[in-house]
Backbone as CSV, one residue per row, in Angstrom:
resi,resn,N_x,N_y,N_z,CA_x,CA_y,CA_z,C_x,C_y,C_z
1,UNK,-12.018,2.843,-9.358,-12.476,1.956,-8.013,-13.950,2.557,-7.648
2,UNK,-14.190,3.710,-7.604,-15.549,4.436,-7.134,-16.564,3.371,-7.667
3,UNK,-16.374,3.318,-9.139,-17.530,2.595,-10.001,-17.486,1.022,-9.703
4,UNK,-16.244,0.712,-9.389,-16.464,-0.988,-8.740,-17.306,-0.769,-7.209
5,UNK,-16.616,0.092,-6.453,-17.547,-0.195,-4.906,-18.791,-0.066,-5.156
6,UNK,-19.549,0.907,-6.487,-20.592,0.985,-6.410,-21.184,-0.448,-6.807
7,UNK,-20.769,-0.938,-8.182,-21.214,-2.169,-8.371,-21.249,-3.470,-7.439
8,UNK,-20.220,-3.310,-6.636,-20.384,-4.478,-5.617,-21.677,-4.103,-4.743
9,UNK,-21.863,-2.829,-4.180,-23.065,-2.617,-3.226,-24.157,-2.562,-4.018
10,UNK,-24.329,-2.760,-5.129,-25.485,-2.916,-5.801,-25.942,-4.831,-5.948
11,UNK,-24.743,-5.051,-6.048,-24.762,-6.543,-6.120,-25.353,-6.963,-4.544
12,UNK,-24.786,-6.586,-3.335,-25.471,-6.718,-2.274,-26.636,-6.516,-1.723
13,UNK,-27.101,-5.139,-2.554,-28.458,-4.940,-2.329,-29.527,-5.432,-3.193
14,UNK,-28.872,-6.130,-4.222,-29.777,-6.837,-5.085,-30.169,-7.570,-4.765
15,UNK,-29.702,-8.129,-2.959,-30.231,-9.237,-2.449,-31.538,-9.478,-2.030
16,UNK,-31.715,-7.868,-1.640,-33.203,-7.793,-1.083,-34.433,-8.002,-2.108
17,UNK,-34.359,-8.438,-2.907,-35.128,-8.809,-4.260,-35.799,-10.065,-3.201
18,UNK,-34.911,-10.836,-2.911,-35.659,-12.422,-2.646,-36.219,-12.085,-1.149
19,UNK,-36.208,-11.062,-0.506,-36.803,-10.894,0.951,-37.793,-11.495,1.235
20,UNK,-39.047,-11.313,0.156,-40.123,-11.696,0.521,-40.438,-13.513,0.366
21,UNK,-39.356,-14.144,-0.254,-39.265,-15.146,-0.006,-39.231,-15.841,1.528
22,UNK,-38.739,-15.109,2.230,-38.378,-15.353,3.536,-39.119,-14.631,4.658
23,UNK,-39.519,-15.533,5.916,-40.253,-15.277,6.415,-39.759,-15.473,8.436
24,UNK,-40.170,-14.651,8.803,-39.781,-14.673,10.704,-38.445,-14.800,10.898
25,UNK,-37.634,-14.386,10.290,-36.362,-14.439,10.458,-35.857,-12.672,10.449
26,UNK,-35.602,-12.198,11.486,-35.644,-10.766,11.629,-34.228,-10.372,10.294
27,UNK,-33.262,-11.513,10.447,-31.992,-11.160,9.273,-32.131,-12.233,8.248
28,UNK,-33.161,-12.492,7.573,-33.034,-13.042,6.260,-32.610,-12.570,5.688
29,UNK,-32.425,-13.212,4.402,-31.799,-12.772,3.365,-32.279,-11.596,2.716
30,UNK,-31.460,-10.696,2.735,-31.768,-9.407,2.233,-32.782,-8.565,2.886
31,UNK,-33.183,-9.362,4.097,-34.145,-8.462,4.788,-33.817,-7.140,5.489
32,UNK,-32.337,-6.869,5.833,-31.675,-6.056,6.612,-30.699,-5.248,5.659
33,UNK,-30.520,-3.937,5.913,-29.628,-3.220,5.200,-28.732,-2.188,6.316
34,UNK,-27.430,-2.106,6.083,-27.115,-1.485,7.054,-25.459,-0.624,6.373
35,UNK,-25.237,0.566,6.615,-24.402,1.500,6.388,-23.077,1.571,7.601
36,UNK,-22.189,1.860,7.313,-21.402,1.849,8.489,-20.034,2.871,8.472
37,UNK,-19.628,3.545,9.175,-18.431,4.293,8.948,-17.294,4.022,10.509
38,UNK,-16.412,3.791,10.024,-15.303,3.344,11.183,-13.902,4.173,10.876
39,UNK,-13.021,3.939,11.843,-11.586,4.867,11.820,-10.798,3.700,12.630
40,UNK,-9.667,3.783,12.132,-8.462,2.340,12.855,-7.583,2.800,11.612
41,UNK,-6.723,1.594,12.057,-5.532,1.380,11.141,-5.212,1.037,9.473
42,UNK,-6.779,0.771,8.975,-6.863,0.817,7.763,-7.400,2.167,7.530
43,UNK,-7.389,3.118,8.183,-7.831,4.777,7.638,-9.104,5.065,8.096
44,UNK,-9.797,5.767,7.167,-11.130,5.666,7.112,-11.759,4.671,6.034
45,UNK,-13.115,4.169,6.794,-13.785,3.484,6.274,-15.170,3.849,5.761
46,UNK,-15.666,3.151,4.798,-17.023,3.322,4.570,-17.728,2.060,4.047
47,UNK,-18.958,1.786,4.865,-19.152,0.221,3.727,-20.482,0.390,3.674
48,UNK,-21.125,-0.649,3.224,-22.738,-0.964,2.885,-22.771,-2.662,3.274
49,UNK,-23.681,-2.776,4.052,-24.144,-4.162,4.148,-25.342,-5.004,4.318
50,UNK,-25.407,-6.070,3.820,-26.624,-7.012,4.083,-26.510,-8.290,4.946
51,UNK,-27.748,-8.563,5.274,-28.047,-9.907,5.848,-28.159,-10.977,4.983
52,UNK,-27.955,-12.116,5.433,-27.968,-13.278,4.625,-28.757,-14.443,5.504
53,UNK,-28.150,-14.551,6.855,-28.906,-15.422,7.621,-28.514,-14.678,8.791
54,UNK,-29.397,-14.730,9.907,-29.155,-14.441,11.484,-27.401,-14.795,11.441
55,UNK,-27.110,-15.714,10.639,-25.703,-16.619,11.144,-24.959,-15.650,10.621
56,UNK,-24.961,-15.318,9.448,-24.176,-14.429,8.473,-24.784,-13.057,7.674
57,UNK,-23.631,-12.168,7.416,-24.014,-10.815,6.782,-22.753,-10.615,6.162
58,UNK,-22.978,-9.862,4.608,-22.148,-9.712,4.003,-21.811,-7.996,3.691
59,UNK,-20.709,-7.664,3.385,-20.325,-6.277,3.567,-19.436,-6.035,2.392
60,UNK,-19.377,-4.861,1.957,-18.318,-4.649,1.060,-17.937,-2.927,1.261
61,UNK,-16.393,-2.639,1.176,-16.170,-1.251,1.987,-15.155,-0.496,0.985
62,UNK,-15.136,0.790,1.617,-13.861,1.660,0.957,-13.263,1.936,2.097
63,UNK,-11.700,1.853,1.754,-10.918,2.284,3.156,-9.846,3.150,2.622
64,UNK,-10.018,4.139,3.040,-8.844,5.210,2.563,-8.089,5.885,3.734
65,UNK,-6.722,5.616,3.398,-5.713,5.881,4.372,-5.085,7.235,4.096
66,UNK,-5.288,8.671,4.883,-4.439,9.866,4.397,-3.328,9.839,4.912
67,UNK,-2.682,10.417,4.263,-1.230,10.910,4.205,-0.667,11.746,5.588
68,UNK,-1.064,10.690,6.664,-0.721,11.637,7.711,0.076,10.803,8.708
69,UNK,0.811,9.543,8.358,1.972,9.042,8.736,3.451,9.421,7.840
70,UNK,4.096,9.940,8.681,5.450,9.874,7.385,6.844,9.402,8.496
71,UNK,7.468,9.114,7.874,8.780,8.798,8.597,9.954,9.260,7.795
72,UNK,11.285,9.905,8.080,12.218,10.337,7.221,13.660,9.316,7.825
73,UNK,14.173,9.831,6.236,15.409,8.481,6.489,16.676,9.641,6.053
74,UNK,17.753,9.597,6.758,18.541,10.345,5.719,19.710,9.342,5.403
75,UNK,19.967,9.426,4.068,20.952,8.438,3.339,22.412,9.405,3.069
76,UNK,23.619,8.668,3.867,24.802,9.733,3.527,25.267,9.245,2.370
77,UNK,26.047,10.572,1.700,26.877,10.509,0.252,27.619,8.941,0.247
78,UNK,28.284,8.522,0.772,29.014,7.267,0.501,27.419,6.066,0.387
79,UNK,26.312,6.125,0.641,25.384,5.191,0.473,24.689,5.142,-0.731
80,UNK,24.855,6.300,-1.290,24.365,6.701,-2.678,25.070,6.381,-3.682
81,UNK,26.385,5.816,-3.474,26.896,5.267,-4.649,28.474,6.379,-5.303
82,UNK,29.177,5.247,-5.419,30.282,6.193,-6.237,30.526,5.449,-7.609
83,UNK,30.036,6.278,-8.816,30.017,5.381,-10.159,31.060,5.776,-10.904
84,UNK,31.660,5.077,-11.681,32.779,5.206,-12.603,32.310,5.271,-14.252
85,UNK,32.438,6.190,-14.690,31.929,6.584,-15.983,32.273,6.963,-17.334
86,UNK,32.306,6.669,-18.259,33.016,7.045,-19.634,32.770,8.480,-19.442
87,UNK,33.842,9.170,-19.740,33.749,10.756,-19.790,34.685,11.199,-21.159
88,UNK,35.285,10.571,-22.119,35.458,10.844,-23.290,36.419,9.879,-23.873
89,UNK,36.783,9.784,-24.989,37.815,9.341,-25.498,39.329,9.915,-25.767
90,UNK,40.138,8.748,-25.641,41.742,9.675,-25.407,42.137,9.376,-27.199
91,UNK,43.290,9.996,-27.312,43.837,10.208,-28.724,44.238,8.531,-29.057
92,UNK,44.090,7.725,-28.221,44.110,6.169,-28.968,43.097,5.401,-29.425
93,UNK,42.233,6.360,-28.837,40.745,5.722,-29.176,40.205,4.757,-28.030
94,UNK,40.986,4.946,-26.787,40.677,4.190,-25.681,39.397,5.244,-24.720
95,UNK,38.451,4.238,-24.033,38.132,5.269,-23.093,38.401,5.902,-22.151
96,UNK,37.862,7.019,-21.600,38.661,7.787,-20.311,37.669,7.635,-19.575
97,UNK,37.742,7.251,-18.193,36.572,6.657,-17.123,36.768,7.904,-16.207
98,UNK,35.980,8.342,-15.538,36.177,9.387,-14.213,34.841,9.117,-13.069
99,UNK,35.411,9.152,-12.076,34.703,8.765,-11.095,33.729,9.816,-10.506
100,UNK,32.771,9.390,-9.955,31.533,10.508,-9.584,31.358,9.949,-8.460
101,UNK,31.121,11.072,-7.299,30.706,10.428,-5.837,30.291,11.715,-5.046
102,UNK,28.484,10.947,-4.555,28.270,11.888,-3.971,28.426,12.349,-2.392
103,UNK,28.649,13.406,-1.845,29.395,13.595,-0.790,27.965,14.223,0.372
104,UNK,26.820,14.772,0.177,25.901,15.469,0.673,24.997,14.307,0.646
105,UNK,24.545,14.354,2.345,23.319,13.427,2.387,21.858,13.714,1.574
106,UNK,21.106,13.021,1.629,19.739,12.849,0.883,18.809,12.932,1.897
107,UNK,17.771,13.555,2.145,16.610,13.148,3.326,15.285,12.251,2.253
108,UNK,15.125,11.541,2.491,13.807,10.609,1.514,13.009,10.556,2.561
109,UNK,11.714,10.901,2.135,10.212,11.088,3.231,9.180,9.628,2.794
110,UNK,8.759,8.852,3.841,8.081,7.816,3.253,6.874,7.830,4.294
111,UNK,5.773,8.082,3.163,4.407,8.359,3.577,3.715,6.909,3.587
112,UNK,2.679,6.834,4.616,1.975,5.881,4.388,0.521,6.304,3.827
113,UNK,0.067,6.043,2.552,-1.096,6.308,1.825,-1.697,5.698,0.967
114,UNK,-3.278,5.080,0.918,-3.630,4.027,0.059,-4.936,4.017,0.167
115,UNK,-6.108,3.800,-0.893,-7.290,3.866,-1.115,-7.497,1.867,-1.395
116,UNK,-8.242,1.524,-1.031,-8.449,0.165,-1.631,-9.933,0.076,-1.232
117,UNK,-10.313,-1.211,-1.309,-12.035,-1.926,-1.782,-11.830,-3.444,-0.681
118,UNK,-13.011,-3.440,0.104,-12.602,-4.963,0.718,-14.033,-5.271,0.314
119,UNK,-14.259,-7.003,0.857,-15.610,-7.701,0.883,-15.603,-8.556,1.569
120,UNK,-16.093,-8.669,2.896,-16.068,-9.518,4.075,-17.270,-9.801,4.320
121,UNK,-17.160,-11.493,5.336,-18.579,-12.136,5.761,-18.435,-12.009,6.776
122,UNK,-19.524,-11.720,7.912,-19.279,-11.895,9.358,-19.878,-13.339,9.546
123,UNK,-19.388,-14.087,10.464,-20.298,-15.098,11.084,-20.427,-14.858,12.384
124,UNK,-21.233,-15.252,13.116,-21.816,-14.932,14.477,-22.365,-16.423,15.070
125,UNK,-20.902,-16.475,15.818,-21.452,-17.996,16.095,-22.451,-18.506,17.132
126,UNK,-23.116,-17.318,18.033,-23.819,-17.526,18.999,-24.763,-16.252,18.568
127,UNK,-25.618,-16.144,17.567,-26.406,-15.213,16.986,-27.449,-14.757,18.186
128,UNK,-28.193,-15.492,18.976,-29.242,-15.368,19.702,-28.615,-14.861,21.314
129,UNK,-27.480,-15.013,21.581,-26.929,-14.985,22.750,-25.668,-13.752,23.026
130,UNK,-25.103,-13.339,21.798,-23.796,-12.275,22.001,-23.725,-11.925,19.944
131,UNK,-22.847,-10.658,20.544,-22.877,-10.221,18.777,-21.289,-10.357,18.528
132,UNK,-20.799,-11.758,19.242,-19.325,-11.669,18.640,-19.378,-12.471,17.399
133,UNK,-18.489,-12.118,16.806,-18.185,-12.455,15.146,-16.959,-12.655,14.984
134,UNK,-16.908,-13.881,14.113,-15.439,-13.835,13.124,-15.563,-13.405,11.708
135,UNK,-14.684,-12.745,11.117,-14.847,-12.556,9.929,-14.069,-12.948,8.955
136,UNK,-14.313,-13.282,7.558,-13.392,-13.521,7.080,-13.944,-13.017,5.700
137,UNK,-12.464,-12.548,4.983,-12.916,-11.975,3.494,-11.984,-11.662,2.616
138,UNK,-11.501,-10.348,1.690,-10.566,-10.303,1.160,-10.267,-8.590,1.159
139,UNK,-9.240,-8.158,0.130,-9.122,-6.387,0.085,-8.501,-6.419,-1.349
140,UNK,-8.401,-5.704,-2.302,-7.979,-5.517,-3.395,-7.583,-4.196,-3.397
141,UNK,-6.702,-3.987,-4.664,-5.988,-2.630,-4.737,-5.188,-2.134,-3.399
142,UNK,-5.005,-1.101,-3.856,-4.187,-0.134,-2.740,-2.643,-1.031,-2.525
143,UNK,-2.590,-1.467,-3.836,-0.878,-2.610,-3.266,0.224,-1.328,-3.166
144,UNK,0.279,0.008,-3.426,1.493,0.884,-3.094,1.239,1.511,-1.708
145,UNK,1.708,0.657,-0.662,1.566,0.966,0.668,2.096,2.235,1.399
146,UNK,3.692,2.272,0.761,3.886,3.477,1.302,4.822,4.439,0.291
147,UNK,5.046,5.390,-0.130,5.367,6.201,-1.140,6.897,6.964,-0.581
148,UNK,7.731,6.621,-1.348,9.015,7.357,-1.181,9.595,8.873,-1.795
149,UNK,9.681,9.684,-1.169,10.073,10.775,-2.205,11.532,11.455,-1.784
150,UNK,12.563,11.859,-2.227,13.524,12.835,-2.046,14.088,13.367,-3.195
151,UNK,15.111,14.244,-2.789,15.534,15.442,-3.718,16.946,15.799,-2.966
152,UNK,17.960,15.612,-4.462,19.365,16.194,-3.836,19.834,17.495,-5.185
153,UNK,19.919,18.304,-5.225,20.972,19.002,-5.685,22.030,18.661,-6.170
154,UNK,22.497,17.922,-5.107,24.245,17.995,-5.347,24.172,16.876,-6.512
155,UNK,23.271,16.037,-6.492,22.919,14.714,-7.281,22.616,15.269,-8.946
156,UNK,21.602,16.117,-8.906,21.033,17.139,-10.040,22.628,17.693,-10.630
157,UNK,23.398,18.481,-10.160,24.677,18.992,-10.700,25.887,17.902,-11.085
158,UNK,25.866,16.794,-10.527,26.509,15.696,-10.864,26.312,15.016,-12.105
159,UNK,24.860,14.879,-12.290,24.135,14.238,-13.349,23.890,15.296,-14.451
160,UNK,24.011,16.264,-14.380,23.939,17.161,-15.683,25.913,17.215,-16.054
161,UNK,26.752,17.173,-15.500,28.057,16.878,-15.625,28.245,15.664,-16.447
162,UNK,27.532,14.326,-15.834,27.710,12.825,-16.525,27.307,13.208,-17.903
163,UNK,26.106,13.781,-18.124,25.215,13.810,-19.324,25.937,14.689,-20.429
164,UNK,26.691,15.580,-19.503,27.679,16.656,-20.459,29.008,15.846,-21.187
165,UNK,29.217,14.934,-20.372,30.316,13.719,-21.215,29.685,12.558,-21.757
166,UNK,28.278,12.130,-21.478,28.352,10.906,-22.034,27.528,11.379,-23.211
167,UNK,27.000,12.854,-23.351,26.154,13.017,-24.761,27.172,12.925,-25.706
168,UNK,28.690,13.063,-25.506,30.004,13.267,-26.616,29.929,11.697,-27.441
169,UNK,29.320,10.729,-26.284,29.870,9.460,-26.909,28.337,9.097,-27.074
170,UNK,27.633,9.550,-27.269,26.054,9.067,-27.864,24.802,8.559,-27.016
171,UNK,25.131,8.854,-25.791,24.228,8.297,-24.875,23.995,9.353,-23.629
172,UNK,23.121,8.919,-22.522,22.955,9.671,-21.527,23.048,8.954,-19.829
173,UNK,22.390,9.611,-19.315,22.454,8.878,-18.114,21.331,8.508,-17.643
174,UNK,20.111,8.450,-18.099,18.896,7.612,-18.328,19.133,6.164,-18.982
175,UNK,20.343,5.946,-20.003,20.477,4.972,-20.543,20.901,3.896,-19.717
176,UNK,21.610,4.119,-18.651,22.117,3.754,-17.707,21.815,2.306,-17.319
177,UNK,22.159,1.380,-16.658,21.451,0.414,-15.839,21.278,1.202,-14.675
178,UNK,20.267,0.251,-14.255,20.083,0.599,-12.348,21.281,0.601,-11.456
179,UNK,22.283,-0.022,-11.819,23.180,-0.459,-10.537,24.284,0.660,-10.909
180,UNK,23.931,1.013,-11.949,25.676,2.462,-12.700,25.158,3.597,-12.180
181,UNK,23.799,3.622,-11.624,23.277,5.112,-11.031,23.377,5.517,-10.118
182,UNK,23.292,6.389,-9.486,23.067,7.126,-8.239,21.665,6.707,-7.343
183,UNK,21.665,6.122,-6.486,20.710,5.810,-5.699,20.716,5.699,-4.074
184,UNK,19.302,5.351,-3.353,19.441,4.970,-2.364,19.209,3.712,-1.773
185,UNK,19.723,2.693,-0.728,19.267,1.563,-0.828,18.675,0.905,0.237
186,UNK,18.100,0.331,-0.002,16.631,-0.201,1.093,16.846,-1.714,0.913
187,UNK,16.926,-2.220,1.866,16.935,-3.826,2.211,18.149,-4.319,1.313
188,UNK,17.365,-5.005,-0.030,18.293,-5.559,-1.197,18.084,-4.578,-2.518
189,UNK,17.637,-3.635,-2.317,17.150,-3.052,-3.689,17.712,-1.681,-3.671
190,UNK,17.712,-0.958,-4.811,18.367,0.135,-4.679,17.314,1.202,-5.511
191,UNK,16.682,2.398,-4.984,16.039,3.122,-6.025,16.849,3.949,-6.830
192,UNK,16.747,4.484,-7.690,17.652,5.048,-8.576,17.498,6.744,-8.668
193,UNK,18.358,7.088,-8.628,18.182,8.648,-8.468,18.230,9.391,-9.882
194,UNK,16.600,10.021,-10.105,16.153,10.504,-11.577,17.549,11.833,-12.164
195,UNK,16.975,12.095,-13.482,18.250,13.001,-13.851,17.812,14.400,-13.546
196,UNK,16.581,14.619,-12.704,16.394,16.032,-11.915,16.732,15.894,-10.714
197,UNK,17.616,14.640,-9.691,17.956,14.747,-8.883,17.023,14.286,-7.877
198,UNK,16.033,13.829,-8.163,14.977,13.143,-7.267,14.981,11.935,-7.464
199,UNK,14.069,11.153,-5.944,14.008,9.808,-6.091,12.352,9.999,-5.756
200,UNK,12.034,8.869,-6.343,10.810,8.735,-6.701,10.204,7.009,-6.319
201,UNK,9.998,6.306,-5.731,9.585,4.996,-5.476,8.862,4.726,-4.554
202,UNK,9.000,3.669,-3.901,8.236,3.144,-2.531,7.839,1.736,-2.343
203,UNK,6.973,1.577,-1.337,6.870,-0.271,-1.328,5.691,-0.786,-1.289
204,UNK,5.644,-1.527,-2.399,4.470,-2.370,-2.737,4.052,-3.880,-2.216
205,UNK,2.827,-4.090,-1.898,2.571,-5.320,-1.264,1.462,-6.140,-2.319
206,UNK,1.061,-7.505,-2.072,0.151,-8.079,-3.091,-1.204,-7.088,-3.355
207,UNK,-1.397,-7.002,-4.384,-2.665,-6.439,-4.845,-4.064,-6.960,-4.419
208,UNK,-4.227,-8.249,-3.860,-5.029,-9.227,-3.358,-4.626,-9.711,-2.081
209,UNK,-5.456,-9.532,-0.860,-5.012,-9.445,0.355,-6.117,-10.645,1.207
210,UNK,-5.487,-11.486,1.599,-6.898,-12.212,2.501,-6.981,-11.776,4.075
211,UNK,-7.917,-12.052,4.320,-8.282,-11.224,5.515,-9.057,-11.989,6.902
212,UNK,-8.704,-12.034,7.828,-8.978,-12.806,8.908,-9.487,-11.735,10.279
213,UNK,-10.689,-11.610,10.775,-10.998,-11.332,12.068,-11.816,-11.684,12.858
214,UNK,-11.719,-11.324,14.112,-13.181,-11.404,15.051,-13.183,-10.049,15.838
215,UNK,-14.526,-10.030,16.609,-14.843,-8.802,17.240,-16.361,-8.951,17.895
216,UNK,-16.816,-7.393,18.239,-18.063,-7.893,18.783,-18.724,-6.495,18.417
217,UNK,-20.148,-6.924,17.953,-20.967,-5.722,17.167,-21.380,-5.916,15.834
218,UNK,-22.759,-6.136,15.939,-23.296,-6.271,14.523,-23.176,-5.306,13.518
219,UNK,-22.861,-5.868,12.103,-22.659,-5.088,10.788,-24.157,-4.212,10.949
220,UNK,-25.245,-4.940,11.235,-26.543,-4.568,10.842,-27.174,-4.391,12.452
221,UNK,-27.351,-3.480,12.884,-27.665,-3.369,14.754,-29.351,-3.982,14.516
222,UNK,-29.461,-4.725,15.372,-30.926,-5.023,15.727,-31.895,-3.185,15.692
223,UNK,-31.241,-2.324,16.892,-31.820,-0.845,17.023,-30.887,-0.172,15.949
224,UNK,-31.686,1.193,15.220,-31.370,2.009,14.162,-29.941,2.161,14.246
225,UNK,-29.042,1.957,15.721,-27.699,2.466,15.549,-26.822,1.589,16.579
226,UNK,-25.908,1.623,16.601,-24.739,0.681,16.984,-23.466,0.794,16.969
227,UNK,-22.684,0.219,17.886,-21.166,0.425,17.870,-20.438,-1.015,17.340
228,UNK,-19.043,-1.168,17.111,-18.614,-2.250,16.504,-17.288,-2.511,16.855
229,UNK,-16.397,-3.138,17.328,-15.277,-3.209,17.268,-14.443,-4.489,16.814
230,UNK,-13.421,-4.252,16.228,-13.131,-5.348,14.943,-11.261,-5.601,15.252
231,UNK,-11.024,-7.001,15.534,-9.597,-6.569,15.423,-8.975,-7.892,14.111
232,UNK,-8.550,-7.976,13.474,-8.227,-8.621,12.375,-6.474,-8.297,11.641
233,UNK,-6.400,-9.233,10.580,-5.233,-9.037,9.909,-5.462,-9.147,8.439
234,UNK,-4.542,-8.368,7.849,-4.655,-8.323,6.028,-3.025,-9.006,5.954
235,UNK,-3.427,-10.263,5.214,-2.174,-11.070,4.670,-1.679,-10.718,3.385
236,UNK,-0.709,-9.784,3.172,-0.265,-8.847,2.041,0.945,-9.549,1.440
237,UNK,1.799,-10.676,2.121,2.651,-11.338,1.310,4.189,-9.987,1.912
238,UNK,5.295,-10.071,1.417,6.584,-10.051,1.460,6.724,-8.460,0.747
239,UNK,6.914,-7.392,1.079,6.704,-5.720,0.518,7.916,-6.058,-0.494
240,UNK,7.960,-5.525,-1.154,8.883,-5.082,-2.329,8.935,-3.726,-2.853
241,UNK,10.285,-3.357,-3.195,10.664,-1.876,-3.827,10.541,-1.749,-4.619
242,UNK,9.731,-0.382,-5.032,9.581,-0.161,-6.912,9.970,1.279,-6.910
243,UNK,10.354,1.632,-8.372,10.890,2.737,-8.490,9.901,3.518,-10.023
244,UNK,9.488,4.654,-9.905,8.594,4.762,-10.653,7.641,4.008,-11.307
245,UNK,6.754,3.019,-10.653,5.627,2.296,-10.743,6.508,1.111,-11.291
246,UNK,7.910,0.582,-11.011,8.460,-0.436,-11.915,9.158,-0.985,-10.506
247,UNK,8.974,-2.683,-10.817,9.512,-3.418,-9.414,10.981,-3.644,-9.548
248,UNK,11.807,-3.585,-8.772,13.177,-3.622,-9.023,13.966,-5.222,-8.561
249,UNK,14.764,-5.428,-9.100,15.039,-6.814,-9.149,16.168,-6.575,-8.097
250,UNK,16.271,-7.542,-6.651,17.573,-7.376,-5.775,19.017,-7.349,-6.531
251,UNK,19.963,-6.465,-6.077,21.161,-6.175,-6.495,22.200,-6.652,-5.500
252,UNK,21.693,-6.780,-4.076,22.994,-6.396,-3.446,22.795,-8.120,-2.525
253,UNK,24.220,-8.122,-2.350,24.569,-9.610,-1.530,23.960,-9.370,-0.364
254,UNK,24.289,-8.205,0.342,23.838,-8.188,1.643,22.813,-6.889,1.735
255,UNK,22.085,-7.289,3.021,20.993,-6.088,3.190,21.484,-4.862,3.942
256,UNK,20.900,-3.709,3.158,21.577,-2.724,3.657,19.781,-2.005,4.599
257,UNK,20.485,-2.153,5.775,19.140,-1.981,7.152,19.410,-0.614,7.433
258,UNK,18.138,0.146,7.407,17.755,1.433,7.860,16.283,1.709,8.488
259,UNK,16.005,2.795,8.847,14.511,2.659,9.451,13.479,2.281,8.044
260,UNK,13.621,2.565,7.152,12.587,1.943,6.086,12.614,0.568,5.777
261,UNK,13.554,0.058,5.464,13.751,-1.383,5.297,13.586,-2.067,6.480
262,UNK,13.545,-1.482,7.869,13.391,-2.316,8.800,11.329,-2.422,9.050
263,UNK,11.002,-1.249,8.330,9.523,-1.990,8.185,9.001,-2.808,7.507
264,UNK,9.880,-3.291,6.669,9.425,-4.521,5.404,9.454,-5.748,6.442
265,UNK,10.328,-5.575,7.534,10.036,-7.057,8.040,8.967,-7.366,9.133
266,UNK,8.050,-6.244,9.134,6.932,-6.343,10.001,5.536,-6.412,9.121
267,UNK,5.854,-6.236,7.854,4.335,-5.914,6.807,3.632,-7.274,6.409
268,UNK,4.759,-7.572,6.593,3.989,-9.216,5.753,2.422,-9.238,6.079
269,UNK,1.971,-8.955,7.257,0.803,-9.108,8.156,0.895,-7.641,8.378
270,UNK,-0.599,-6.869,8.313,-0.775,-6.022,8.426,-2.309,-5.904,9.320
271,UNK,-1.633,-5.454,10.514,-2.589,-5.672,11.722,-3.977,-4.852,11.369
272,UNK,-4.766,-4.996,11.731,-6.543,-4.231,11.489,-6.867,-3.951,12.950
273,UNK,-6.931,-2.956,13.518,-7.832,-2.228,14.593,-9.084,-1.272,14.066
274,UNK,-10.151,-1.623,14.384,-11.280,-0.739,13.461,-12.490,-0.665,15.142
275,UNK,-12.541,0.938,15.019,-14.063,1.070,15.444,-15.105,2.019,14.761
276,UNK,-16.500,1.282,14.291,-16.988,2.122,13.948,-18.648,2.160,14.067
277,UNK,-19.210,3.219,13.473,-20.068,3.519,14.149,-21.297,2.591,13.066
278,UNK,-22.504,2.077,13.354,-23.318,0.946,12.509,-24.726,1.611,12.366
279,UNK,-25.327,2.023,11.429,-26.595,2.242,11.161,-27.114,1.113,10.627
280,UNK,-28.639,0.920,10.784,-29.707,0.532,9.807,-30.904,1.163,9.505
281,UNK,-30.433,0.770,7.997,-31.424,1.315,7.136,-33.002,0.926,6.450
282,UNK,-32.754,-0.487,6.999,-33.810,-1.343,6.547,-34.062,-2.353,7.410
């Protein structure tokens, strides 16, 4: 991703090569270059910008959201599932089934963390009178918005017992379908518990996210230093649950609501509030 950011930055900075063709316009094509550092709901942002006209500037940025916001959710044993699996073969050749149930709750942690690139254009409707701007562009990368982790020693012990029985029949717990495994239920999805008793998954959104915003402050200040406030929204689509990097099929007729699933209802549009310090280097 750093190589991609560098390439985009070089593309913008390459516009400075045509600055000799413009005259009289302080913000002529490629005549001004700026950098910025900001903080807000996107995390920590770094960007480089270039002027196109006094009406418009372009920027490419890198946003890093550190793992600082976390929520925990306890899943009761009954929510983790009760499964019935073959445990052996009777003297008549019929399969013998055994019920397995988890009774202890498992605590899962959901953390917000991602890194992504954005390309945006600022339009200044009143360039001579105000620094008010309207912003349009897109963000890409960072589709894994929330990472979910949990661990259950009880589940590991049960799965070891299941494997002991299934191995005699020629297969193991890992060969089972998702709906036949222990797991945590979120919305209409189920993240299966791994053989070591862990839960690893998360919440994904679209990898390409259009953006609209507005605010005050120029990307490239007329003075050497300036400030900027931005309010906007990323349109990232309905979040989906994944497990070990794979999308899961919806398997529940009724939605299972909890703190984590409630977040999914509010993340189709991701709010952006950002304060940044701007600097002009050319």
